[in-house]
C-alpha positions in Angstrom: -4.8 -9.7 25.0 -5.6 -10.6 21.4 -2.6 -11.5 19.3 -2.2 -10.4 15.7 0.1 -11.3 12.8 0.7 -8.9 9.9 1.0 -9.8 6.3 2.5 -7.3 3.8 2.7 -7.8 0.1 4.1 -5.8 -2.9 4.1 -6.9 -6.5 7.6 -6.1 -7.6 11.2 -6.4 -6.3 11.7 -2.7 -6.7 8.8 -1.9 -4.4 10.2 -4.5 -1.9 13.7 -3.0 -2.0 12.5 0.6 -1.6 10.3 -0.3 1.4 7.8 2.5 0.7 4.9 0.3 -0.1 5.7 -2.0 2.8 6.0 0.8 5.3 2.6 2.2 4.4 1.0 -1.2 4.9 2.9 -1.8 8.2 1.6 1.6 9.5 -1.9 0.6 8.6 -1.7 -2.8 10.2 0.0 -1.5 13.4 -2.7 1.3 13.7 -5.4 -1.4 13.4 -3.9 -3.6 16.1 -3.2 -0.6 18.4 -6.8 0.6 18.1 -8.0 -2.8 19.4 -5.5 -2.9 22.3 -3.9 -6.0 20.7 -0.4 -7.4 20.5 1.5 -7.4 17.2 3.5 -10.6 17.5 4.9 -11.2 14.1 5.0 -10.1 10.5 5.4 -11.7 7.1 6.4 -9.9 3.9 6.0 -11.1 0.3 7.0 -9.9 -3.1 4.5 -11.5 -5.5 1.6 -10.7 -7.8 -1.8 -10.6 -6.2 -3.1 -12.8 -9.0 -0.9 -15.7 -8.0 -2.2 -18.8 -6.2 -1.1 -20.3 -2.9 1.8 -22.3 -4.5 3.5 -19.0 -5.3 2.5 -17.2 -2.0 4.9 -18.9 0.3 4.9 -16.2 2.9 1.1 -16.0 3.0 1.0 -19.7 3.7 3.6 -19.3 6.5 1.6 -16.5 8.0 -1.6 -18.5 8.1 0.2 -21.5 9.6 1.7 -19.3 12.3 -1.8 -17.9 13.1 -3.2 -21.4 13.4 -0.4 -22.6 15.6 -0.4 -19.6 18.0 -4.1 -18.7 17.9 -3.6 -15.3 16.2 -5.7 -13.2 13.8 -4.1 -12.2 10.5 -4.2 -8.5 9.7 -3.6 -7.2 6.1 -3.2 -3.5 5.4 -5.5 -3.4 2.4 -7.9 -6.0 0.9 -6.1 -6.2 -2.4 -2.9 -7.1 -0.7 -4.4 -10.5 0.0 -5.5 -11.1 -3.6 -6.7 -9.6 -6.8 -8.4 -12.9 -7.8 -11.9 -13.5 -6.3 -11.6 -17.3 -6.4 -8.3 -17.3 -4.5 -9.6 -14.7 -2.1 -12.6 -16.9 -1.2 -10.4 -20.0 -1.0 -8.2 -18.3 1.7 -11.1 -16.9 3.6 -13.1 -20.1 3.6 -10.4 -22.8 4.1 -7.6 -21.1 6.1 -9.3 -21.5 9.5 -7.9 -18.1 10.5 -9.8 -14.9 11.2 -8.5 -12.4 8.6 -8.9 -8.7 9.2 -8.3 -5.8 6.8 -7.0 -2.4 8.1 -8.7 -0.5 5.3 -12.1 -2.1 6.4 -11.7 -1.9 10.2 -15.4 -2.1 10.9 -16.1 -5.1 8.8 -16.5 -8.3 10.7 -15.3 -11.1 8.4 -17.1 -13.9 10.2 -20.6 -12.4 9.8 -22.8 -12.8 6.7 -22.9 -9.1 6.3 -19.1 -8.8 6.6 -18.6 -11.6 4.1 -20.9 -9.8 1.6 -18.8 -6.6 1.9 -15.5 -8.5 1.5 -16.7 -10.4 -1.5 -17.9 -7.2 -3.2 -14.6 -5.5 -2.5 -12.7 -8.6 -3.7 -14.6 -8.4 -7.0 -13.6 -4.7 -7.3 -9.9 -5.6 -6.5 -9.9 -8.2 -9.3 -11.6 -5.7 -11.7 -9.0 -3.1 -10.8 -6.1 -5.6 -11.3 -7.3 -6.5 -14.8 -7.5 -2.8 -15.7 -4.0 -2.2 -14.4 -2.8 -5.1 -16.6 -4.6 -3.7 -19.6 -3.1 -0.2 -19.1 0.3 -1.7 -18.7 0.0 -3.6 -22.0 -1.4 -0.5 -23.7 1.6 1.6 -22.4 4.1 -1.0 -23.6 2.4 -1.1 -27.1 2.5 2.7 -27.3 6.2 2.7 -26.2 7.0 0.1 -28.9 5.2 2.2 -31.5 7.4 5.2 -30.5 10.5 3.1 -31.2 11.3 2.2 -27.6 13.1 -1.1 -27.6 11.5 -3.4 -25.0 13.8 -5.9 -23.4 17.5 -5.7 -23.4 18.4 -2.1 -24.1 14.8 -1.2 -23.7 15.1 -2.1 -20.1 17.5 0.8 -19.7 15.0 3.2 -21.3 12.3 2.1 -18.9 14.7 2.2 -16.0 15.6 5.8 -16.9 12.0 6.8 -17.1 11.2 5.2 -13.7 14.3 6.9 -12.2 13.1 10.3 -13.5 9.6 9.7 -12.0 11.2 8.7 -8.7 13.3 11.8 -8.6 10.3 14.0 -9.3 8.3 12.3 -6.5 11.2 12.8 -4.1 11.5 16.5 -5.0 7.7 16.9 -4.5 7.9 15.3 -1.0 10.8 17.6 0.0 8.6 20.7 -0.7 6.1 19.5 2.0 8.6 18.6 4.7 8.2 21.7 6.8 4.4 21.7 6.5 4.1 18.0 7.5 6.5 18.6 10.4 4.2 21.4 11.6 1.2 19.2 11.4 3.0 16.4 13.3 4.1 18.9 16.0 0.4 19.6 16.6 -0.4 15.9 17.0 -2.6 15.8 13.9 -3.9 12.5 12.7 -3.3 11.5 9.1 -7.0 12.1 8.2 -6.8 15.6 9.8 -3.7 16.3 7.8 -5.6 15.5 4.6 -8.3 17.9 5.6 -5.8 20.6 6.3 -3.9 20.2 3.1 -7.1 20.4 1.0 -8.3 23.3 3.1 -5.1 25.2 2.4 -5.6 24.6 -1.4 -2.3 22.7 -1.8 -2.4 20.3 -4.7 -1.8 16.6 -4.4 1.1 15.0 -6.4 -1.0 14.6 -9.6 -3.1 17.7 -9.0 -6.5 17.9 -7.4 -7.4 17.1 -3.8 -5.4 15.0 -1.4 -6.5 11.5 -0.3 -5.4 9.5 2.7 -3.4 7.2 0.5 -1.5 10.0 -1.2 -0.6 11.4 2.2 0.7 8.1 3.4 2.9 7.8 0.4 4.3 11.3 1.1 4.9 10.4 4.7 6.8 7.2 3.7 9.1 9.3 1.5 9.7 11.8 4.2 10.4 9.0 6.7 13.3 7.9 4.5 15.9 10.7 5.1 18.4 9.4 2.5 15.9 10.1 -0.3 15.1 13.7 0.7 17.5 16.5 -0.1 17.4 20.2 0.9 14.7 21.9 -1.2 14.9 25.7 -1.9 11.3 25.6 -3.1 9.8 24.2 0.1 6.3 25.2 1.2 5.9 27.1 4.4 2.8 28.3 6.2 2.5 31.9 7.5 1.9 32.0 11.3 
């Protein structure tokens, strides 16, 4: 039986403490391993930017060393969880002496020329996306400063309050879907089937529009944390 090691990464301490981002990655990794009849033997978690090099990626280095020592493949939930820097991505792929698989690209064989071409293309997109996120963050901070928000010190409280408000709104949104999701799960639906059903019912995603698999996984993560969900008088129910 093939042995697999999981590597999970989030960028901020808050994401790490909430466990939401990590749980979605863990689900993706375990689904990948299960589909291949493999054995999930260990897991390494890291809170670090995807643009940092190996010196700052202590847990990634430990995961790779473990794979080499115990003849395991490394599984990562999503390609950009390995890196948002193409040069570092290729360094890990080419020099680690470990087969690295990505749960979001389950049919890509990383050891073939075709598989490598796909991975390099996706890594370039991940770097591009990372730079855009950085630009948007800087623009948002500049706009906040222009509105008189004090950044740093007391400004941290302003931003924390804003983040807390968004978190509360996301939790309330998840609570509305609890009974619907419970019904889907009782029918044994896969996550992809749930996405199809939600869109077919005309139910809007968190930011409006159609549901994606990623949005559903975030919703499921919130519902899996009972302490964050309260009773909701405005819950969505389906007529039999």
